[in-house]
N, CA, C and O atoms as a GROMACS GRO file, in nm:
protein
  312
    1MET      N    1  15.131  11.245   2.418
    1MET     CA    2  15.219  11.129   2.427
    1MET      C    3  15.219  11.061   2.291
    1MET      O    4  15.114  11.036   2.232
    2ASP      N    5  15.339  11.032   2.244
    2ASP     CA    6  15.357  10.960   2.118
    2ASP      C    7  15.311  10.815   2.139
    2ASP      O    8  15.363  10.747   2.227
    3PRO      N    9  15.215  10.767   2.061
    3PRO     CA   10  15.167  10.629   2.079
    3PRO      C   11  15.278  10.525   2.064
    3PRO      O   12  15.272  10.420   2.127
    4ALA      N   13  15.377  10.552   1.980
    4ALA     CA   14  15.488  10.456   1.962
    4ALA      C   15  15.570  10.445   2.090
    4ALA      O   16  15.616  10.336   2.124
    5VAL      N   17  15.590  10.555   2.158
    5VAL     CA   18  15.666  10.554   2.285
    5VAL      C   19  15.587  10.476   2.390
    5VAL      O   20  15.644  10.394   2.463
    6LEU      N   21  15.458  10.502   2.398
    6LEU     CA   22  15.376  10.431   2.496
    6LEU      C   23  15.372  10.281   2.466
    6LEU      O   24  15.381  10.200   2.558
    7ALA      N   25  15.359  10.245   2.339
    7ALA     CA   26  15.359  10.103   2.301
    7ALA      C   27  15.492  10.037   2.338
    7ALA      O   28  15.494   9.925   2.387
    8TRP      N   29  15.602  10.108   2.314
    8TRP     CA   30  15.735  10.056   2.350
    8TRP      C   31  15.743  10.032   2.500
    8TRP      O   32  15.790   9.928   2.545
    9ALA      N   33  15.698  10.130   2.577
    9ALA     CA   34  15.706  10.121   2.723
    9ALA      C   35  15.619  10.006   2.776
    9ALA      O   36  15.660   9.934   2.867
   10LEU      N   37  15.501   9.990   2.721
   10LEU     CA   38  15.412   9.883   2.766
   10LEU      C   39  15.467   9.746   2.731
   10LEU      O   40  15.432   9.647   2.795
   11ALA      N   41  15.553   9.739   2.629
   11ALA     CA   42  15.611   9.611   2.588
   11ALA      C   43  15.735   9.574   2.669
   11ALA      O   44  15.788   9.463   2.654
   12GLN      N   45  15.782   9.664   2.754
   12GLN     CA   46  15.900   9.637   2.835
   12GLN      C   47  15.865   9.539   2.947
   12GLN      O   48  15.748   9.526   2.984
   13PRO      N   49  15.965   9.470   3.001
   13PRO     CA   50  15.938   9.374   3.109
   13PRO      C   51  15.870   9.440   3.229
   13PRO      O   52  15.900   9.554   3.265
   14ALA      N   53  15.779   9.366   3.290
   14ALA     CA   54  15.710   9.417   3.410
   14ALA      C   55  15.813   9.453   3.517
   14ALA      O   56  15.909   9.379   3.539
   15GLY      N   57  15.792   9.564   3.581
   15GLY     CA   58  15.884   9.608   3.686
   15GLY      C   59  15.996   9.697   3.635
   15GLY      O   60  16.067   9.758   3.715
   16SER      N   61  16.012   9.707   3.503
   16SER     CA   62  16.115   9.797   3.450
   16SER      C   63  16.069   9.941   3.467
   16SER      O   64  15.950   9.968   3.486
   17ARG      N   65  16.162  10.032   3.460
   17ARG     CA   66  16.129  10.174   3.477
   17ARG      C   67  16.028  10.219   3.371
   17ARG      O   68  15.933  10.290   3.402
   18ALA      N   69  16.049  10.177   3.247
   18ALA     CA   70  15.959  10.218   3.138
   18ALA      C   71  15.818  10.163   3.161
   18ALA      O   72  15.720  10.235   3.144
   19ALA      N   73  15.808  10.036   3.200
   19ALA     CA   74  15.676   9.975   3.224
   19ALA      C   75  15.606  10.042   3.342
   19ALA      O   76  15.484  10.060   3.340
   20THR      N   77  15.682  10.078   3.444
   20THR     CA   78  15.625  10.144   3.561
   20THR      C   79  15.571  10.282   3.524
   20THR      O   80  15.461  10.318   3.566
   21LEU      N   81  15.647  10.358   3.446
   21LEU     CA   82  15.601  10.490   3.401
   21LEU      C   83  15.478  10.476   3.312
   21LEU      O   84  15.383  10.554   3.324
   22ALA      N   85  15.479  10.378   3.222
   22ALA     CA   86  15.366  10.358   3.132
   22ALA      C   87  15.240  10.321   3.209
   22ALA      O   88  15.131  10.368   3.177
   23ALA      N   89  15.254  10.236   3.311
   23ALA     CA   90  15.139  10.197   3.391
   23ALA      C   91  15.081  10.318   3.465
   23ALA      O   92  14.959  10.332   3.475
   24ALA      N   93  15.168  10.403   3.516
   24ALA     CA   94  15.120  10.524   3.583
   24ALA      C   95  15.049  10.615   3.484
   24ALA      O   96  14.943  10.670   3.514
   25TYR      N   97  15.108  10.631   3.366
   25TYR     CA   98  15.049  10.719   3.264
   25TYR      C   99  14.911  10.668   3.222
   25TYR      O  100  14.815  10.745   3.218
   26THR      N  101  14.902  10.539   3.191
   26THR     CA  102  14.774  10.485   3.146
   26THR      C  103  14.672  10.480   3.261
   26THR      O  104  14.551  10.483   3.237
   27GLY      N  105  14.721  10.474   3.384
   27GLY     CA  106  14.631  10.475   3.500
   27GLY      C  107  14.590  10.615   3.542
   27GLY      O  108  14.504  10.631   3.628
   28GLY      N  109  14.652  10.715   3.483
   28GLY     CA  110  14.615  10.853   3.514
   28GLY      C  111  14.673  10.906   3.644
   28GLY      O  112  14.624  11.005   3.698
   29THR      N  113  14.777  10.842   3.694
   29THR     CA  114  14.839  10.888   3.818
   29THR      C  115  14.974  10.953   3.788
   29THR      O  116  15.039  10.919   3.689
   30THR      N  117  15.014  11.045   3.872
   30THR     CA  118  15.140  11.114   3.851
   30THR      C  119  15.246  11.076   3.955
   30THR      O  120  15.357  11.128   3.953
   31ARG      N  121  15.211  10.984   4.044
   31ARG     CA  122  15.307  10.939   4.146
   31ARG      C  123  15.359  10.803   4.105
   31ARG      O  124  15.282  10.710   4.081
   32VAL      N  125  15.492  10.791   4.098
   32VAL     CA  126  15.556  10.668   4.053
   32VAL      C  127  15.661  10.626   4.155
   32VAL      O  128  15.742  10.708   4.199
   33THR      N  129  15.660  10.498   4.192
   33THR     CA  130  15.761  10.445   4.282
   33THR      C  131  15.839  10.339   4.207
   33THR      O  132  15.782  10.245   4.152
   34PHE      N  133  15.971  10.356   4.206
   34PHE     CA  134  16.059  10.263   4.136
   34PHE      C  135  16.190  10.256   4.212
   34PHE      O  136  16.246  10.359   4.250
   35ASP      N  137  16.240  10.136   4.234
   35ASP     CA  138  16.366  10.115   4.307
   35ASP      C  139  16.365  10.185   4.444
   35ASP      O  140  16.466  10.240   4.487
   36GLY      N  141  16.251  10.182   4.511
   36GLY     CA  142  16.243  10.239   4.644
   36GLY      C  143  16.234  10.391   4.648
   36GLY      O  144  16.233  10.450   4.756
   37ARG      N  145  16.226  10.454   4.533
   37ARG     CA  146  16.214  10.601   4.527
   37ARG      C  147  16.079  10.638   4.470
   37ARG      O  148  16.031  10.573   4.377
   38THR      N  149  16.017  10.739   4.524
   38THR     CA  150  15.888  10.787   4.475
   38THR      C  151  15.908  10.924   4.412
   38THR      O  152  15.970  11.013   4.470
   39VAL      N  153  15.854  10.939   4.293
   39VAL     CA  154  15.861  11.067   4.221
   39VAL      C  155  15.718  11.111   4.193
   39VAL      O  156  15.636  11.032   4.146
   40GLU      N  157  15.687  11.236   4.222
   40GLU     CA  158  15.557  11.293   4.193
   40GLU      C  159  15.574  11.390   4.077
   40GLU      O  160  15.636  11.496   4.092
   41TYR      N  161  15.521  11.354   3.962
   41TYR     CA  162  15.526  11.441   3.844
   41TYR      C  163  15.416  11.545   3.856
   41TYR      O  164  15.311  11.519   3.915
   42ARG      N  165  15.440  11.664   3.800
   42ARG     CA  166  15.342  11.772   3.810
   42ARG      C  167  15.218  11.747   3.727
   42ARG      O  168  15.110  11.797   3.758
   43SER      N  169  15.235  11.669   3.620
   43SER     CA  170  15.122  11.642   3.531
   43SER      C  171  15.150  11.515   3.451
   43SER      O  172  15.262  11.464   3.449
   44LEU      N  173  15.046  11.464   3.386
   44LEU     CA  174  15.066  11.350   3.298
   44LEU      C  175  15.154  11.387   3.179
   44LEU      O  176  15.227  11.303   3.127
   45ASP      N  177  15.147  11.512   3.138
   45ASP     CA  178  15.233  11.559   3.029
   45ASP      C  179  15.380  11.550   3.068
   45ASP      O  180  15.463  11.506   2.988
   46GLU      N  181  15.412  11.590   3.190
   46GLU     CA  182  15.550  11.581   3.238
   46GLU      C  183  15.594  11.435   3.248
   46GLU      O  184  15.708  11.402   3.213
   47LEU      N  185  15.506  11.349   3.296
   47LEU     CA  186  15.537  11.207   3.304
   47LEU      C  187  15.560  11.151   3.163
   47LEU      O  188  15.651  11.071   3.142
   48GLY      N  189  15.479  11.194   3.067
   48GLY     CA  190  15.497  11.152   2.928
   48GLY      C  191  15.629  11.197   2.871
   48GLY      O  192  15.693  11.123   2.795
   49ARG      N  193  15.672  11.317   2.907
   49ARG     CA  194  15.803  11.366   2.859
   49ARG      C  195  15.917  11.285   2.920
   49ARG      O  196  16.016  11.258   2.853
   50ALA      N  197  15.902  11.246   3.047
   50ALA     CA  198  16.004  11.161   3.111
   50ALA      C  199  16.011  11.026   3.041
   50ALA      O  200  16.120  10.972   3.020
   51LEU      N  201  15.897  10.972   3.005
   51LEU     CA  202  15.892  10.844   2.934
   51LEU      C  203  15.954  10.857   2.795
   51LEU      O  204  16.026  10.767   2.750
   52ALA      N  205  15.927  10.967   2.727
   52ALA     CA  206  15.987  10.990   2.595
   52ALA      C  207  16.138  11.005   2.605
   52ALA      O  208  16.211  10.957   2.518
   53ALA      N  209  16.186  11.071   2.710
   53ALA     CA  210  16.331  11.086   2.729
   53ALA      C  211  16.395  10.951   2.756
   53ALA      O  212  16.504  10.923   2.706
   54LEU      N  213  16.329  10.867   2.834
   54LEU     CA  214  16.380  10.733   2.861
   54LEU      C  215  16.385  10.651   2.733
   54LEU      O  216  16.482  10.580   2.707
   55HIS      N  217  16.281  10.662   2.654
   55HIS     CA  218  16.275  10.592   2.525
   55HIS      C  219  16.389  10.637   2.434
   55HIS      O  220  16.455  10.555   2.371
   56GLY      N  221  16.411  10.767   2.427
   56GLY     CA  222  16.520  10.820   2.345
   56GLY      C  223  16.656  10.772   2.391
   56GLY      O  224  16.741  10.738   2.309
   57ALA      N  225  16.676  10.769   2.522
   57ALA     CA  226  16.805  10.724   2.576
   57ALA      C  227  16.827  10.576   2.549
   57ALA      O  228  16.937  10.536   2.511
   58GLU      N  229  16.724  10.495   2.567
   58GLU     CA  230  16.736  10.351   2.543
   58GLU      C  231  16.764  10.323   2.395
   58GLU      O  232  16.848  10.239   2.362
   59ASN      N  233  16.695  10.393   2.308
   59ASN     CA  234  16.711  10.366   2.165
   59ASN      C  235  16.840  10.422   2.109
   59ASN      O  236  16.896  10.365   2.015
   60SER      N  237  16.888  10.533   2.162
   60SER     CA  238  17.016  10.585   2.112
   60SER      C  239  17.130  10.494   2.154
   60SER      O  240  17.227  10.478   2.080
   61ALA      N  241  17.118  10.434   2.272
   61ALA     CA  242  17.221  10.340   2.317
   61ALA      C  243  17.220  10.215   2.230
   61ALA      O  244  17.325  10.157   2.203
   62ALA      N  245  17.102  10.173   2.187
   62ALA     CA  246  17.091  10.053   2.104
   62ALA      C  247  17.142  10.078   1.963
   62ALA      O  248  17.184   9.984   1.895
   63ARG      N  249  17.138  10.202   1.918
   63ARG     CA  250  17.180  10.234   1.782
   63ARG      C  251  17.328  10.267   1.769
   63ARG      O  252  17.378  10.282   1.658
   64ARG      N  253  17.398  10.277   1.880
   64ARG     CA  254  17.540  10.310   1.872
   64ARG      C  255  17.614  10.198   1.802
   64ARG      O  256  17.598  10.081   1.835
   65PRO      N  257  17.695  10.233   1.706
   65PRO     CA  258  17.770  10.128   1.636
   65PRO      C  259  17.877  10.070   1.727
   65PRO      O  260  17.936  10.139   1.810
   66SER      N  261  17.900   9.944   1.709
   66SER     CA  262  18.008   9.882   1.786
   66SER      C  263  18.139   9.915   1.716
   66SER      O  264  18.142   9.940   1.595
   67VAL      N  265  18.244   9.914   1.790
   67VAL     CA  266  18.375   9.948   1.737
   67VAL      C  267  18.462   9.824   1.744
   67VAL      O  268  18.470   9.757   1.847
   68THR      N  269  18.525   9.794   1.635
   68THR     CA  270  18.618   9.682   1.630
   68THR      C  271  18.755   9.737   1.602
   68THR      O  272  18.775   9.813   1.507
   69LEU      N  273  18.850   9.700   1.685
   69LEU     CA  274  18.988   9.744   1.665
   69LEU      C  275  19.067   9.629   1.607
   69LEU      O  276  19.052   9.513   1.647
   70ALA      N  277  19.150   9.662   1.514
   70ALA     CA  278  19.234   9.560   1.452
   70ALA      C  279  19.380   9.596   1.480
   70ALA      O  280  19.418   9.713   1.486
   71SER      N  281  19.458   9.494   1.498
   71SER     CA  282  19.599   9.514   1.523
   71SER      C  283  19.677   9.445   1.410
   71SER      O  284  19.653   9.329   1.377
   72PHE      N  285  19.768   9.517   1.355
   72PHE     CA  286  19.850   9.463   1.246
   72PHE      C  287  19.995   9.463   1.287
   72PHE      O  288  20.044   9.560   1.344
   73ALA      N  289  20.062   9.356   1.260
   73ALA     CA  290  20.203   9.347   1.292
   73ALA      C  291  20.280   9.316   1.164
   73ALA      O  292  20.233   9.242   1.078
   74ARG      N  293  20.396   9.372   1.154
   74ARG     CA  294  20.480   9.340   1.036
   74ARG      C  295  20.541   9.203   1.058
   74ARG      O  296  20.581   9.167   1.169
   75GLY      N  297  20.548   9.130   0.952
   75GLY     CA  298  20.610   8.997   0.959
   75GLY      C  299  20.758   9.012   0.987
   75GLY      O  300  20.823   9.102   0.934
   76GLY      N  301  20.810   8.926   1.066
   76GLY     CA  302  20.951   8.930   1.101
   76GLY      C  303  21.033   8.857   0.994
   76GLY      O  304  21.051   8.736   1.001
   77GLY      N  305  21.082   8.930   0.896
   77GLY     CA  306  21.159   8.868   0.789
   77GLY      C  307  21.308   8.882   0.815
   77GLY      O  308  21.351   8.970   0.890
   78ALA      N  309  21.388   8.796   0.753
   78ALA     CA  310  21.532   8.800   0.773
   78ALA      C  311  21.599   8.891   0.677
   78ALA      O  312  21.722   8.906   0.681
   0.00000   0.00000   0.00000
């Protein structure tokens, strides 16, 4: 597990998916319940990969540039 990913997950708000996965990982358990669903990971390594994928998805969404559209109109001259 990348320590930066784990640190990011532990810094997320309590009850978030990332914080829940991080708590399970640091607690050494592979069973995670979130939003009424329970997932049993095969290993801590698999749980760590899921956490890394979540981290990648969250950070790629944050890095997407915003798009600004401009509209130009010709002046109505006589």
